[in-house]
N, C-alpha and C positions, 0 to 999 in steps of 0.2 A: 505492500498500498505503499500511497508515496503522494507526496508534495512539493509543489513548488514554485508556487506562489504568493504573494504576498498576500495576509493571512484576511478571508474573509469574502476573497475571489476566486472563479469556479474554476474546477478544473476538469474534466472531463474524463470518465473509463476509457482506458484504453489497450492495446495487447502491444506488449515487447517486441521490439521487428526483431529479437536475435533468436529470445527465446519462446516466443509466443506465449508466453504465460502473464494471466492477464493481472491487468495493474489499476487499483482501486484507487479513487482520491480518497482521504476525509478532509480535502477544501471544499467551501460551500456551504450546504444546508447541512451536508452524512461531514459531522470530523468523529465521530463512534462506526466501527466497526459493525455492522450488522449482521444479524445473523444469516443475513441470501448470502452475503463477501464469506462466510465463518464454515457453511455447511457440509465444503467438500475436503473441511483441513481436519487436521490432525492438530498441528502445532501452529503458535505465532513466536516468530522471532524476529527480537527489536532490534536493531542494530544502528543510534544514531552518536553521531563520533563528542559533539560540543553540547551536551543536553543544559550545561550551566549557563548557559547565554541566550535561553530563546525561554518563552513567555506560553503564549499560544503554542506554536507547532512541534515544538518538544517535549515538555511538561506536559497540559495539555492532552496531546495525541499518548502518548507513556501513558498514563492516567485512566484515558476511555479505552483503550488498547488492552489493558489489564480488565479493566470494570467488564468489557464483551468478552474476555476470554471465562473470565467469571461466570455470565451467567451461559452460556454455552458449550461449559466443559469442557475447554480447552486446556491445553498445557501451553505454556508462557515462559520461551526464554528468551535471557536478554544476555547480548554478547557486551559484556562492561570492557568501556574503559577508559581511562584516567580523564576527569576534568583536569584541561587545563588553567583550568583557575587557581587550584588547589586547593588550600582552607577558609573555612570565613565567607565573608558577600561580601559583594561591590554595590555601591548607587543606594536610596533613598531603601529602608527598611521599613515598613510601620511600625515593629514593636520590634524592642531593644531584643528581648527572648530572644528573635528569628533569626540571631546574626547568625548561627549552625544549623537553623531547622528551617527548613520549606516545608510550609504547609498547601493546601488545596489552594489558600484562598490567597492570605499574603505574603506573597511572594517577592524576596528582596528583586531586584531586577539582574543580578548576577548572583551565582554562589557555586558550593564549590563541592559537591557532592560527586559524584561518581555515579553513571545513568544505575548503575547493578546496584550502588545504596540508596539512592531515589525508589529504585522498582520496589526493595527492600522493606522500606520507610512506609509507601502507599498499601502495599498489603499486609505488613502487622496495623496499621495507626489508621485504614482508610474505607481496608476490606478486608478487614476482620481475617485475613489470615483466609479466605477464600479462594486464591490463585496458587494453581498448581504451578509454581517459581520455580524457575531455575534461573544462576547468573556464569555464565562461564568467563571464567576471566581471559581479557588476553595474555597471550604467549608473552613471558620475557619480562610483562611488564610490574615494576619494583614499588608497591606504593609508597613505599621511603624517598626514592628519588623524585625528585620535583621534575612533575610532566613537560613542563617548557624545557629545559634543559635535554631529558632523556628523549625525548618524544616531539617537534620542535613542528611538525605536520600534525597536529591537533591544537593550532590553532585555533581560537573560535574566530566567527563569522560577527559581523558587528552584529545588534543583536532586537536592533528596530529599525528598517529599512525606510520606512518611511512615512512623516508628518503624523497623514491619520492615524497610526496606530502611539504616537506617543505620549499621549492624554492617560495611560494605562501606568505611566510609573511621573510619579508627580514632581514636578521640582527639576529634573532633566532630562525629563522623557525628551525633549526637543533639541536638546543638544547633540543627547543619544540619536538621532531619530537625523542630525545630519552628519554623523562619524565624528565629531568635534571632540569631545567629550572621549572616544574610544579612539581615535583616529589612526583605523587600522592600516592607513597607507595605500587605501585604495578605493577605486573609480566605479565600484559594481552598484552603487545609490544615487549615481549620476545618469540621468534616462534622457535632458536633451537641455537643451541652452533655455528655453522658459521655465523648466523645473529646477534647472539649477539655480536663477535668479529668484527662484520664486522663496526655494530654500534658504538665499541666503538673507532676504528679506522676511521670513518669517523671527528666520536664527534673529536677527537685529530687534527686532518688535519683540521677542521673548527676550531679550536681553535688559531693553529699556523698560517695559514693564515692568519689570523684574523690579527694579530701580539701580540697576547697573547702565553700567556704561556701555558704548558701542563694543564689539567684535573686532578683533582684526583678524579678518577672516583670508588663511593663508594654505596654497596648496603646490605639490609641484611640477610644476611646467615650465620643462626646459623646452620640450621638442624636437625633435627625431624618436630617439626608440623611447622618452622620457614626458606624459602627456596625462591631462585627468580631461581636458574640455573634451564633448566628444562634437563628432560634424555638427556643421558644417566647420569647427573652428582651422583655421588659416594651416594647411599640414608643411609646417616650417621644417629644412633640413636643422640637422642637428647640429653640435658645437666642432666637432671633426670636421664635416662640410664645410664649415663656414670659415673651419684653419685653413682648410685646402684652396678655398678661395683670398685668405688673407687682406679681407678687405673690411678695415671697419665702417665699411658705408654700407651693407650685404650687416656686419654683426650689430650699429644700429638699430637700423629699421627691424630686427627682424623682435627684439627688441622690444619696439614703442612696438609693433603689433599683436606681440603675448603679453604686455603689458596693457594695450585697450582694451585684449578680447579678455583677459581677465574680469578688469574692472566693470567691462560691462554686464556682468553674471553677479557684481556683486563681490569679486575675490580682491583683497587688496594686497596681499604679497606674494611673488611667486620663491619659493626656492630655487632660483637659478641669476645664476650663470654660473655654471661647474668651474672653477680657476684651475683645478688638478691638473698639473703638469705632467701629461701621461709617457714620461719615459719608460714604463717598464711593457713587453709587449706583452705581457702575459698576465696583465692587470685582465683578474673575469669583473669589475663590476662600472670599472668609470670610460677605459676605453672610447668609442664614439663620442660618449658624453662632455669627452677634454677636443680643446680647441689646436692642444696640439703635444707637442715634447719640446717645445722653445717657450718657456719662462715668460720672455719678452713679448714675444707675438699674441701667449696665452694672455699676458697683464694688457694688451694693448685692444685684443678684442674682446677680454674682457669687462673693460674697463666703458669700451661702447656699446657693449649689452648695458650694464649699469644704465648709459645715461639715456639710452633708448626706453626700458623699462619705468625710469625714476622720470625721465622728464612727460608724460603720462599721465603720473601721480600711482605709481602703482610700484609698492617696493619692491625692491630686489636684495637677493639673497648670494654674494660669495661665498661658494662652500668646494672645498672642505677641509677647517683649518686644522691642523698644518703644512696641509697636501696628504692628499692619496693616492697622486700618480704615480709611484712608484712601490708597487706592492702586488705579489703572486694570491694573495690572502683576502677572499671577500672578509670584510667587517659583518657582513648581515648572519654569517658564520661563523665565525671565528674570530680571530684578535689579532690586527695585523702589527706588526713592526716594519719601520722606516729606520736603515741603519745612515743615513744623510750625519757627514761629523756637522757642526754647525757652519763652518762655511758651507758646504754647499746647501744646507738648508735658505739659508742669507742667498743663494747666486742662485739653484734651483726651485727653491720651493717657496718664499715668503714674497719675492717680487710680484704678482698675483694680485695679492692678499696687500700690498702696500699699495699699490696703485688703483685699489677697490674702497680702499681707508682713505685715499686724499681725492676719489670722485664720489665722496662718500656716500656709501654706499647707505643702508639703512638700516642692513643687516648680513652677521657673519655665523659661517651653519659651521661646527665643531665636527668633528672626522676620532672615529673608534679604531686608533691608531695610536700605537705605543712609539713614544721619539727619545728615548735615551739623553740625545744628545741635548737635549729640554729638558725630559724628567726622570731619569734614571729610577725612580720607587717601580716603573711596572704600569702606571696605570695609564692608560689610554688619551688623550687630548679633551676628553670630552667631561673626565674627572679633574685633571689636572691647571690646579692652581697657580704653576709656574708655567704653564703655556698660552692661559685664558687670562691670569692674572697679570704676569711678571708678564707675557713677554707683546700680547694684543692689548690689553691695555693699561701697562703702561709703557712697556719699551715700542712699541706700535702707537701707540694716543690715540688708543680706537676709542667712541665714546658711544657707539650707537649699539644695537640690541645682538646678546649672543645666543643664538638658538642654539639646542643639542640636535645632530643628528637625533632618527628614529630612536626610543631606548625601549626599542621592543625585537634589537636587532640584537644576537649574541656576541658582538663584539663588545659591548659595557656592562653584558653584563656576566661576568666572568670572578669578578672580584667581590661581588657587596650585592644581596636582595635587593631585589625589588622594591621596595620600599626605602631602600639608601642609598641607589646608584640616585633617585633624584636630588636628595638631600646631597650627595658629594658631588654632583653637577654644582651648584647653585654655590657651597662653598667655594668650588675652585673659579668659579664668577662668571661661570652662564645666567640668562634673563627668562627663556623658556626650554622650557621641556616637552620635547616632541614626544608626543605619542609611545609612551608609557605605559605596557603591558598591561598593567591594569590600575586604573584610572584615582580609585580609592584607594587601593593599599598607598600608590604614589600622595596622595594627599594626605594619608594620613600619617605616612613617614616625616614629611615635612614640615604637619601641625607638628609631631610630635619633637622635631630639632627645634622648632619654634620658642615651645613650651619649657625644653628643658634647657633654653638658651647657647642650640648648639649655633644657630642661625636665628641670627639677632631682626628683629622687626627693622631696623634699618636698613638692615642689607637686606630687604624683602623689598621696602620702602624706595631702595634706588633701582630695581627693578622695576619696581611699579611705573614709576617718572619715565624711567626709560621706554617702557613701550609705550606709555600714553603722552609720549612727547612724538614717537614716531604716531601714532594714530591723528594726533592734532598735523603732526607736517602731510600728511596726507586727506589729510578732511574730513575725518571718520563725525570728528562732532558737532560740523556745518551740515553734512547730509550722510545718511545708512540706505536710503534705499534706493535701487535703480528698477528702471521702465522691461517690467518684465516682460511685459508680452509682446516689445520693439525689442532688445537684447540680440535676436536672433539676427537682426538685420545687419547691428553693427559687426555679426564677426563670420570671418572668411570671404569678406568680401571682392572685389573686383581686383581692385588697389592692394591688398594685399594677396592674393595668387600671383597675381601680375611682378610682385616684390621679390615671393615667394617661386617661381622660377627662373628667376634672374638668378639670382641663390643657387640653388641647384644647377643650373647651367653653366655658371663658373667655378663649380668644386669640383666635375667630372674629370679624374684626371685618368689621362692613358697611361698606363706601367711598360707594357711589350708593345710590340707587335711586331712580333719578329717574324710572320708570315705576308708583311706587307698587306692585309689584308682591310684594313679601312683605308676607304671605304667599300662597303661590295659593289657590286656594279649594280646600279639601275634599273628592280623591275627581278630582279635576284630572291628567290625563294627561301623566306629563314625561318627556321624553330626555333621559339620560344619556350624552355621548358628547366624542370629545377625549383627552386623553394623561392616565396616560403608558401603563396599559397593561388588558385586559381582567379581570385581578381587581379591579383597582380599584375601576374604571365598575360593576365588580358587585358590590362592599361597598356604594357612594353608591345606587346604584339598589335594593340590598334594603334599607336604613338606610330612602332614601326611602320604599318602599313599606311599611314599619310604622311609617310616619307617615302612610297612609292614601291615599296617591297611587297611579295607575294608573304602572309606570312602568314603560322600555325603555332597554335602553344599544347603544352600537354604537360598536366600537372602530375606528378608522382606524392601522390601520398604519404607510401612509405614506399621509402627506395630502399627494394630486396632486388634479390637476379630476377625476379618474372619482371620488375617494375622499368629497371634498368636496360635489359634485356629490350621491353618494349622500347624505353628513350633509345635504345642503338637503332633499331629498325626503323624508329620514323627517321632519325637521322638520318639512313645512308638514303633517300630522298629527293634531300634538298640541300640546298648550295652554299650555307654555313648553318651553326649554330648559336644562339646566346644561350648562353647556361646561365642560374641565377645562382650565387652561391654566398652561404648566408654562417657569421662564428662572430658570436661575443668574447669570446675568448683569441688566443694564438695560433692555436690549430683548428686546423678544417676538417669536419666531424668525418669520420672514414668514410660512412659509404657517402659522403655525397664526391668525396674522393676519385671511389669510386664510379662513381656515374660520367664522373670528367673524365677520368681516362677509355672508360666502354667507350665512348663519345668521339674520342681521339679517334681511336682504334678504326674507323669505320670508314674515315678517311676525310671525313668535310670536316673543313677548316672550321673553328669553334673560338669563339668569343667568353672568355672566362670572368663574371662582372661579380665584384666582389657589396653586396651588399651592406655590411655594416664595415666592421674590423677590415681595413685594406688586406689583412697580411695573406689572405688566399692566393695570393702572386703565387708563394714560395711551396705552395703546398701539391695547385691542383698541377700540375704538369705540364706536359710541352702543345700548351695552346699556340693560336694565331695570336692573339691579341689578349692582354689580359687591361681592363677596367676597374677600379676603386670608383665606387659610387655613395660612399659611406651613409646610407638609410636606403628604402626600399619605399621615400613618397610617393604619387604621383607624380611631381614636378619631378623628381629624383629619376624616375622613371620616361618620361615623355622627355630630358634630357637627352636622354642616355641613347632615346633614338638619335636625336637630334643628333649625338656626336660619332653612334653609328653610320648616318647618310653620310656624315659631309658638312648635311649644313650646318653647325655650328662650331668655332673655333674655342677647342680643348685651351683651355688657360689655369686646369686644375694644375696645384701643384700638391707633393707631398708631404702634410704637416708632422710627419712622426716618418721618426725611420723604419724600414722593415728588414730585421734580421733575416741569417738565412734560416731555413727549415730547421737545423740542429741546433739554432743558438748560437754557435759558433762565431759567426760574423757577422758582414752586416751586406744584403742582398741588396735596398735601395737603399743611397739616402737621403734624409727630410733634406726637404725639395724638391724633390725628382717628379718629373712630368716630362714627357713626352709632349 
């Protein structure tokens, strides 16, 4: 039995396509399994992992299903899973004694019971033991191990997806509905431009109606591979593409477009630009989010993007202090160590931040990285007073807002518990604590630290003043509401799309053309294949057709021997093949390498296109030509067609050097481009 829509929306029964099994809906009028649903069944199995985060969907579905099993004499199995929240409760709790007890009515927003514990509680307290209940434990799960450390994949979802359901949680529900208080860093609750603007307006109204101050609403909005606004938001190239253009005009324009579109929907700060200097090709988390490997070029382009964003009254935030560009460890799942000397830090990592400060950037985001040359305690920069206060405040003279990167990331949670991490961040010098994994735990930890005089009220006041000053600077005390109905007309305008197209055209970089293939003869037949999606292949094929080629596209959902053979057969009948490859790291996935090898073996000339990091050129074999596009936006794919046809002059230059495949040397230098 399944529900996949917001509470109250009807979901029709259907048959599962793969198994043919009936799927019964418990949404709409039928919230409890009926006798007709259970007539041919011996057992009900309940398998939901984040029972601690939902009110209607999970808690009540569990109770109603158990009640139906008892009434219809059915066995009831619960597949137990750890509750990601651990112990205790979060949020508004109606009765103090409910902090560790979940009743059938006064249920706290989120609680610490595992699904098996909750089932046993319901059976004992509410169903008089009438359920033939068996709880099956998860193999390898140790209840003594904090679930978030042991099993990061059970992170809960935001518990209220719409403002319509916010009323069940007095006081905090609306913010939960907007993902403001939980701050998961995802955009599942963002449906369309009008809805986002309406949510922003509702949040501001709730804040002011409760006697508070205007909210500073922020989001990750770099463009390229990191964005939150849905279509028709302008599909801008990312930072590395801008780096390939070398154009401050393009960087400023990109910042202006992002800032204006965010403000149109009531968002006042974008966590951009990324000013990490990406000198490590193995970097798993920065890559094309960086302008490149030259610190001075990164500084110039970062400053230009800040000027663009803040010029339209949207706060920018330079990320990630003190530089996340030289690491092969992802701070979302580990704690990187940057072994630069102080001299290297001054030369490579800090110039973009110094320039951002000179540009009066509103915010600087910290990194969850250890930098022994700046702080030998082993603390990540986010929790380091020598870095945030000593370096950033005192040495560099920064007076704006310091915001942490997500406190739900593993890199910041290795030394302290979730109630201590925000305390340590504040003591280090941070002003805003972004996305704690458990908001109530974080607030309680800070409150206890203030009550115990570990954090002074004066220290809290200093951060509040900086945040309020940013609000004043961006006009939030003058106007908080936006025109939700008119917002979409301000997003993705023709002017913005033309600007994005020019950026993409100037970014395309020709790395090799050993076969002298480019441009192919007019009217040549061209197959477009590879990754990542049919829609992208179709855009590329259509753009090539507009340039006079006879084109076809072949999507390979699963790269295996069969589909690779299918692609090779298709390649044998055309004049040229354009194959899209994509990798977020240095190594191109082996199945993509195998595909390109099979295409080359057909004898048809192959153009290899790297749609993300540009390093594929050293992994894809002896292709006739190799191109770096730095992204798969429609603007980039259209520009690619212009380059392949010879209609566009190739201007892009590598903003990063490319190592040899084995990493022992340099295959292409910084600035290379044919």
